[in-house]
C-alpha positions as CSV (number, residue, x, y, z in Angstrom):
1,M,-87.3,34.0,16.4
2,P,-83.6,32.9,16.2
3,A,-82.2,30.4,18.7
4,R,-80.3,32.1,21.5
5,T,-76.7,31.2,22.2
6,R,-76.2,30.2,25.8
7,E,-74.2,32.5,28.1
8,P,-71.1,31.0,29.8
9,R,-72.8,31.0,33.2
10,E,-75.7,29.0,31.8
11,M,-73.3,26.4,30.4
12,T,-71.6,26.3,33.9
13,A,-75.1,25.7,35.4
14,L,-75.7,22.8,33.1
15,L,-72.3,21.3,33.6
16,G,-71.7,22.0,37.3
17,P,-68.4,23.1,38.7
18,I,-65.2,22.6,36.6
19,P,-63.4,19.6,37.9
20,E,-60.0,19.9,39.6
21,A,-57.0,19.4,37.3
22,T,-55.4,16.0,37.7
23,S,-51.9,17.5,37.7
24,P,-50.0,20.8,37.6
25,A,-49.2,20.2,33.9
26,V,-52.9,19.7,33.1
27,S,-53.7,22.9,35.0
28,R,-51.1,24.9,33.1
29,S,-52.3,23.5,29.8
30,M,-55.9,24.3,30.4
31,K,-55.1,27.8,31.6
32,G,-53.2,28.4,28.4
33,N,-56.3,27.8,26.2
34,R,-57.7,30.9,24.5
35,G,-61.1,31.7,23.1
36,K,-59.9,34.3,20.6
37,N,-56.7,35.0,18.7
38,T,-55.6,31.4,18.8
39,A,-52.6,30.2,16.7
40,P,-54.9,28.6,14.1
41,E,-56.9,31.8,13.8
42,L,-53.8,34.0,13.5
43,L,-52.4,31.7,10.8
44,L,-55.7,31.7,8.8
45,R,-55.9,35.5,9.0
46,R,-52.4,35.9,7.8
47,L,-53.0,33.5,4.9
48,L,-56.2,35.3,3.9
49,R,-54.4,38.7,3.9
50,Q,-51.6,37.2,1.7
51,A,-54.2,35.8,-0.7
52,G,-55.6,39.3,-1.1
53,F,-58.6,39.1,1.2
54,P,-58.1,41.7,4.0
55,G,-61.0,43.6,5.3
56,Y,-62.6,40.9,7.5
57,R,-64.2,41.5,10.9
58,L,-63.1,39.6,14.0
59,H,-65.8,38.2,16.2
60,W,-68.2,40.7,14.7
61,K,-71.1,41.3,17.1
62,K,-73.6,42.2,14.3
63,A,-73.2,38.7,12.7
64,P,-75.3,36.0,14.3
65,G,-73.1,33.7,16.4
66,H,-70.1,36.1,16.3
67,P,-68.0,34.1,13.9
68,D,-64.2,34.1,14.3
69,I,-63.8,35.8,10.9
70,S,-66.5,37.6,9.0
71,Y,-66.7,39.2,5.6
72,P,-70.0,41.2,6.0
73,G,-70.2,42.5,2.4
74,R,-69.8,38.9,1.1
75,R,-71.9,37.4,3.9
76,V,-69.3,34.8,4.6
77,A,-68.6,33.6,8.1
78,I,-65.6,31.5,9.1
79,F,-65.2,29.5,12.3
80,V,-61.7,28.3,13.1
81,N,-62.4,25.3,15.3
82,G,-59.9,23.7,17.7
83,C,-60.0,19.9,17.2
84,F,-60.1,19.1,21.0
85,W,-62.9,21.5,22.0
86,H,-65.2,21.1,19.0
87,R,-64.5,17.3,18.5
88,C,-63.0,17.3,15.0
89,P,-64.5,14.7,12.6
90,H,-61.2,14.5,10.8
91,C,-58.6,13.7,13.5
92,Q,-61.1,12.5,16.1
93,P,-59.2,13.4,19.3
94,A,-59.5,11.2,22.3
95,E,-61.7,12.3,25.2
96,P,-60.1,12.9,28.5
97,K,-60.1,9.8,30.8
98,S,-60.5,11.8,34.0
99,H,-63.9,13.3,34.7
100,S,-65.3,11.7,31.6
101,D,-68.9,12.5,32.4
102,Y,-68.2,16.2,32.7
103,W,-66.1,16.3,29.4
104,H,-68.7,14.3,27.5
105,Q,-71.4,16.7,28.4
106,K,-69.1,19.8,27.8
107,F,-68.3,18.5,24.3
108,E,-71.9,17.8,23.5
109,L,-73.0,21.3,24.6
110,N,-70.2,22.7,22.4
111,R,-71.4,20.8,19.4
112,E,-75.0,21.9,20.0
113,R,-73.9,25.6,20.2
114,D,-71.8,25.2,17.0
115,A,-74.9,23.8,15.2
116,R,-77.1,26.7,16.5
117,K,-74.6,29.3,15.3
118,R,-74.3,27.8,11.9
119,E,-78.1,27.5,11.5
120,E,-78.6,31.2,12.6
121,L,-76.1,32.4,10.1
122,E,-77.5,30.3,7.2
123,R,-81.0,31.4,8.0
124,A,-79.7,35.0,7.7
125,G,-78.2,34.3,4.3
126,W,-74.6,33.8,5.2
127,V,-72.3,31.1,3.8
128,V,-70.6,29.4,6.8
129,I,-67.2,27.8,6.5
130,T,-65.6,25.7,9.3
131,V,-61.8,25.4,9.2
132,W,-60.3,22.8,11.5
133,E,-57.1,23.2,13.4
134,C,-55.7,19.9,12.0
135,E,-56.4,21.1,8.5
136,L,-54.3,24.2,9.0
137,K,-51.5,22.1,10.5
138,S,-51.4,19.5,7.8
139,D,-52.3,21.6,4.7
140,A,-52.7,25.3,5.4
141,I,-52.5,26.2,1.8
142,G,-55.2,23.7,0.9
143,A,-57.4,24.9,3.7
144,V,-57.2,28.5,2.7
145,A,-57.7,27.7,-0.9
146,G,-61.2,26.4,-0.1
147,V,-62.0,29.6,1.8
148,V,-60.6,31.8,-1.0
149,K,-62.7,29.9,-3.6
150,T,-65.9,30.7,-1.6
151,L,-64.9,34.3,-1.1
152,Q,-64.2,34.8,-4.9
153,A,-67.7,33.3,-5.7
154,R,-69.4,35.8,-3.3
């Protein structure tokens, strides 16, 4: 039986209440964060279309883990991860200094969820690609080239 992804309210129960923002600027910044259609996602989707790979599905509910971008016929799932929220191994963003216990646990739960999603997809025969926000910022063409290579092979 596949591992179940936690619902947002379950994560809230594990983490406790969201701590108060330390300033109005932090509050505005956190409210501006999106879960879908982020700037890195939009950039990658545009580059994939330009490279001749339209026809993807967004957050496709039939794919385990609901990847950001799916190519069902090729069984390729792409996650576009924000460096801060998913703790990028490349740029290693600093953890917040305020409410550090909360954030440490939040990031750990995010990493566990990411690993579960990847495992579910791979068990179902999908190839899983993770594209990091910093990769798209520093070398978008290189990042999409790796994705295109995988898509061509499938």
